[in-house]
C-alpha positions in Angstrom: -0.1 0.1 0.0 1.0 3.6 -0.6 2.9 5.4 2.1 1.1 8.4 3.9 1.9 12.0 2.9 2.2 14.8 5.5 1.1 18.2 4.5 1.8 21.5 6.2 -0.3 24.4 4.9 1.2 27.7 4.5 -0.2 31.1 3.2 1.5 33.2 0.6 0.3 36.7 1.3 3.7 38.4 2.1 4.3 40.7 3.8 4.5 39.2 6.6 6.4 35.9 6.1 3.9 33.0 6.0 3.7 30.6 9.0 2.4 26.9 8.9 -1.1 26.6 10.4 -1.2 24.4 13.4 -3.1 21.0 13.7 -4.9 19.3 16.4 -5.0 16.0 14.7 -3.0 13.4 16.3 -0.4 11.5 14.6 -0.6 7.6 15.0 3.2 7.4 13.6 6.2 9.6 13.2 6.6 11.0 9.7 9.4 9.7 8.0 12.0 11.7 6.3 10.9 13.0 2.7 12.1 12.5 -0.8 12.4 15.8 -2.9 9.5 15.7 -5.0 11.5 16.7 -8.2 13.2 13.5 -8.5 10.2 11.5 -9.5 6.4 12.1 -10.0 4.5 9.6 -7.9 2.3 8.3 -10.9 3.4 6.8 -14.2 1.8 4.6 -17.2 0.7 2.3 -14.7 -1.7 4.3 -13.0 -2.6 6.1 -15.9 -3.7 2.5 -17.3 -5.4 1.7 -13.7 -7.6 5.0 -14.0 -8.6 4.7 -17.7 -9.5 0.9 -16.9 -11.4 1.9 -14.1 -13.1 4.9 -15.9 -14.6 2.3 -18.1 -16.4 0.7 -15.1 -19.5 3.0 -15.1 -23.2 2.6 -16.1 -24.2 4.6 -19.0 -27.9 6.2 -18.8 -29.6 8.7 -20.7 -30.5 12.2 -19.4 -34.3 11.2 -19.4 -33.4 8.2 -16.8 -35.8 8.9 -13.7 -32.4 8.3 -11.6 -30.3 10.6 -13.4 -33.0 13.3 -13.3 -33.4 13.1 -9.5 -29.8 13.1 -9.1 -29.2 16.1 -10.8 -31.5 18.0 -8.4 -29.7 16.7 -5.6 -26.1 17.3 -6.7 -24.3 19.7 -4.2 -21.0 20.1 -5.8 -19.7 20.3 -9.6 -16.0 19.1 -9.9 -14.7 21.0 -13.1 -11.7 19.2 -14.8 -10.0 21.1 -18.2 -7.9 18.0 -19.2 -8.0 14.3 -19.2 -5.6 14.1 -16.3 -7.7 16.2 -14.2 -10.8 14.4 -15.4 -9.3 10.9 -14.5 -7.8 12.3 -10.9 -11.4 13.5 -9.9 -12.8 10.2 -11.3 -10.5 8.2 -8.9 -12.1 9.2 -5.6 -15.9 9.1 -7.1 -18.1 6.4 -5.5 -21.4 5.1 -6.7 -24.3 7.8 -6.3 -27.6 7.3 -4.0 -30.5 9.4 -3.8 -32.2 10.8 -0.8 -34.9 8.3 -0.8 -32.4 5.5 -0.4 -32.1 4.5 -4.0 -28.6 3.5 -4.6 -26.9 2.8 -8.1 -24.6 -0.4 -8.2 -21.9 1.9 -10.0 -20.9 5.3 -10.8 -23.2 6.9 -13.3 -22.4 8.7 -16.7 -24.8 10.6 -19.1 -24.4 13.1 -21.8 -26.8 15.6 -23.2 -26.9 18.4 -25.8 -28.3 21.7 -24.7 -30.8 23.0 -27.3 -29.9 26.1 -29.3 -26.7 26.4 -27.6 -24.3 24.0 -29.7 -23.1 22.8 -26.4 -22.4 19.0 -25.5 -21.8 18.2 -22.1 -20.9 14.7 -20.6 -21.3 14.1 -16.9 -20.1 11.6 -14.3 -22.5 11.3 -11.1 -20.9 9.8 -7.8 -20.2 10.6 -4.1 -17.2 12.7 -3.7 -15.8 13.3 0.0 -19.2 12.2 1.2 -21.3 14.6 -0.8 -23.4 14.3 -3.9 -21.2 15.4 -6.9 -21.2 15.6 -10.7 -17.8 15.7 -12.7 -17.5 17.5 -15.8 -14.6 18.2 -18.4 -14.7 21.3 -20.2 -12.5 23.0 -22.6 -9.7 25.0 -21.5 -9.3 28.7 -20.4 -12.1 30.8 -21.5 -13.7 28.3 -23.7 -15.1 26.6 -20.6 -17.5 29.5 -20.2 -20.4 28.0 -22.0 -20.3 24.7 -20.8 -20.2 25.5 -16.9 -23.0 28.1 -17.4 -24.9 25.3 -19.1 -24.0 22.8 -16.6 -25.2 25.2 -13.7 -28.5 25.3 -15.3 -28.6 21.6 -15.5 -27.6 21.2 -11.8 -30.0 23.6 -10.3 -29.5 23.2 -6.7 -25.5 23.3 -6.7 -23.7 24.9 -3.9 -20.3 24.7 -4.8 -18.1 24.4 -8.2 -14.6 23.4 -7.2 -12.0 23.6 -10.3 -10.0 20.7 -9.2 -6.7 20.2 -11.5 -3.0 21.3 -12.3 -1.3 24.8 -12.5 2.1 26.2 -12.8 3.8 27.4 -9.6 5.3 31.0 -9.2 8.5 30.1 -7.1 10.6 27.0 -7.2 11.9 27.9 -3.9 8.5 28.0 -2.2 6.2 25.6 -4.1 7.7 22.3 -5.3 6.2 19.8 -7.9 3.2 18.1 -6.8 2.2 20.7 -4.0 -1.1 22.1 -3.8 -2.4 25.6 -4.4 -5.6 27.1 -3.2 -7.2 30.2 -4.1 -7.5 33.1 -1.6 -8.0 35.4 -4.5 -8.1 35.0 -8.4 -6.1 37.6 -10.5 -7.9 38.0 -13.8 -5.3 38.1 -16.7 -8.0 38.2 -19.5 -7.1 42.0 -20.2 -3.3 42.6 -20.4 -1.5 45.9 -21.3 1.9 45.6 -22.7 3.9 48.3 -22.2 6.8 49.5 -24.7 9.0 49.4 -21.7 8.3 45.6 -21.4 6.4 45.9 -18.4 3.2 43.9 -18.5 0.0 45.2 -16.5 -2.8 43.0 -15.5 -5.9 44.6 -16.5 -9.1 43.2 -14.7 -10.4 42.3 -11.4 -8.8 40.4 -8.6 -11.5 38.7 -6.7 -11.3 37.5 -3.2 -12.6 34.1 -2.5 -13.7 34.2 1.0 -16.6 32.4 2.5 -17.6 29.4 4.2 -16.1 26.8 1.5 -12.6 28.9 1.4 -12.7 29.1 5.3 -12.8 25.3 5.3 -10.4 24.4 2.8 -7.8 27.1 4.1 -7.9 27.4 7.9 -8.7 23.7 9.2 -5.7 21.3 10.0 -2.5 21.8 8.4 -1.4 17.9 8.1 -3.4 15.5 5.9 -2.6 11.8 5.3 -2.8 10.8 1.6 -2.8 7.3 0.1 -1.6 8.2 -3.2 1.6 10.1 -2.0 4.4 7.8 -2.9 6.5 6.9 -5.7 6.4 3.8 -7.6 9.0 2.3 -5.4 6.9 3.5 -2.4 9.3 6.3 -1.0 7.5 8.4 1.4 7.3 12.5 0.2 6.0 15.6 1.8 3.7 18.1 0.0 2.8 21.4 1.3 -0.7 23.4 0.4 -0.3 27.0 -0.2 -3.1 29.7 0.2 -2.8 32.8 -1.9 -3.5 34.7 -5.0 -3.6 32.7 -8.3 -3.4 34.2 -11.7 -5.8 33.0 -14.3 -6.3 33.8 -17.8 -6.9 32.5 -21.2 -3.6 31.8 -22.3 -0.9 29.5 -21.4 2.2 30.8 -19.4 5.2 28.8 -20.7 7.9 31.5 -20.7 10.3 32.6 -18.0 10.2 36.3 -19.1 6.7 36.7 -19.4 6.0 35.0 -16.1 8.6 37.2 -14.5 7.1 40.5 -15.7 3.6 39.1 -14.7 5.0 38.4 -11.4 6.1 42.2 -10.9 2.3 43.1 -11.2 1.0 40.4 -9.2 3.7 39.9 -6.5 1.7 37.9 -4.1 0.8 35.2 -6.8 1.7 31.6 -5.9 0.7 30.3 -9.2 -1.5 30.4 -12.3 -3.9 28.4 -14.6 -6.7 29.3 -17.2 -10.1 28.5 -15.9 -10.6 30.1 -12.3 -11.3 33.6 -13.8 -14.3 32.2 -15.6 -15.9 30.7 -12.1 -15.2 33.9 -10.5 -16.9 36.0 -13.6 -19.7 33.8 -13.6 -20.2 34.3 -9.9 -20.0 38.0 -10.4 -22.9 38.1 -12.9 -25.2 36.6 -10.3 -26.4 38.8 -7.4 -27.3 36.9 -5.3 -25.2 34.1 -6.6 -26.4 30.9 -5.0 -23.2 29.0 -5.6 -19.6 29.4 -4.6 -16.5 28.8 -6.3 -12.8 28.0 -5.5 -9.6 26.7 -7.1 -7.6 24.1 -5.7 -4.5 22.8 -8.1 -1.5 20.7 -8.2 1.9 22.0 -9.4 2.9 20.5 -12.3 5.4 22.8 -13.7 6.8 26.5 -13.3 5.5 28.1 -16.5 9.1 28.7 -17.5 9.6 27.0 -20.5 10.3 24.0 -19.0 7.1 21.9 -18.6 7.3 18.6 -17.2 4.2 16.9 -18.4 4.8 13.7 -16.5 3.9 15.5 -13.5 0.4 16.3 -14.6 -1.2 13.2 -13.3 0.6 13.3 -9.9 -0.2 16.9 -9.6 -4.0 16.5 -10.3 -4.3 13.5 -7.9 -2.6 15.6 -4.9 -5.1 18.3 -5.6 -8.0 15.8 -5.8 -6.7 13.8 -2.8 -6.5 17.2 -1.0 -10.0 18.2 -1.9 -11.7 15.0 -1.2 -10.1 14.7 2.2 -11.1 18.2 3.3 -14.6 17.7 2.4 -14.7 14.0 4.0 -13.6 16.0 7.6 -16.8 17.9 7.4 -18.7 14.8 7.7 -21.4 16.1 5.5 -22.4 19.2 7.4 -20.7 21.7 4.9 -24.4 22.7 3.9 -26.2 23.0 7.1 
């Protein structure tokens, strides 16, 4: 079995320097010495094959199925993925769904639907995630995810939370390691960017805070969590940290050290970046009052500096999913009460 992974959560909003949060949960055994995360991703081709095989073991139903229609009304959490690795990682923690009336499904349920007049197709996986009724959807990347997310919100009319769980780049090698988890305290929208002749880049757009009950739960509880995924294929124990702070989000891929450095000059507190969070924030901002909340929780798979390490995508996504799943489990189903 995989060795557990200890995590200390730090907040990156300098100054002052961040300090680890404390934790009251007892440790059952001493934490072993960690191996540097950069040596080797924890998951390779074998894990990918395992997840792909597991994903085939579902029940496919139609949108008009009675179970599907009722479950859509009871879903509380939408898990949003934007690539195959993110989808597979989220799927890895889903369990067969059940209805409030006690009706259970023998397997995880999948259905797809077209949204009339919108030229949008959505495929959804229904299951229990961290003790809550959830729906997993894979969207397009960047701003192109907007139309499907908006249609999805309409389909799951009683959703309370949308969680973007997947991968991101880390801003600082000395602060965030590959496999660490980033949690959005703020989202810096990067859709409107002004490039000055001097070479400076100015972020033009809102920096939106994500402070609510959902954020407080993910960012201020215990600083140590135990993960079953967190080992290399040779079972070497590893550390991973969860970092809370501002995440840059925009509709283009940051994969250049010079561009990233210039962006950092205008968003010094940013701990990383990704491409879909700004869409969730903008959708929320158009609803007053907004019936749901959103948060971004993503694992670091590279540093946005032109040295992308694609082999880290699955491990980073699984780290983010494991963190999200466990923190939801710790609420014991009370998050909405």
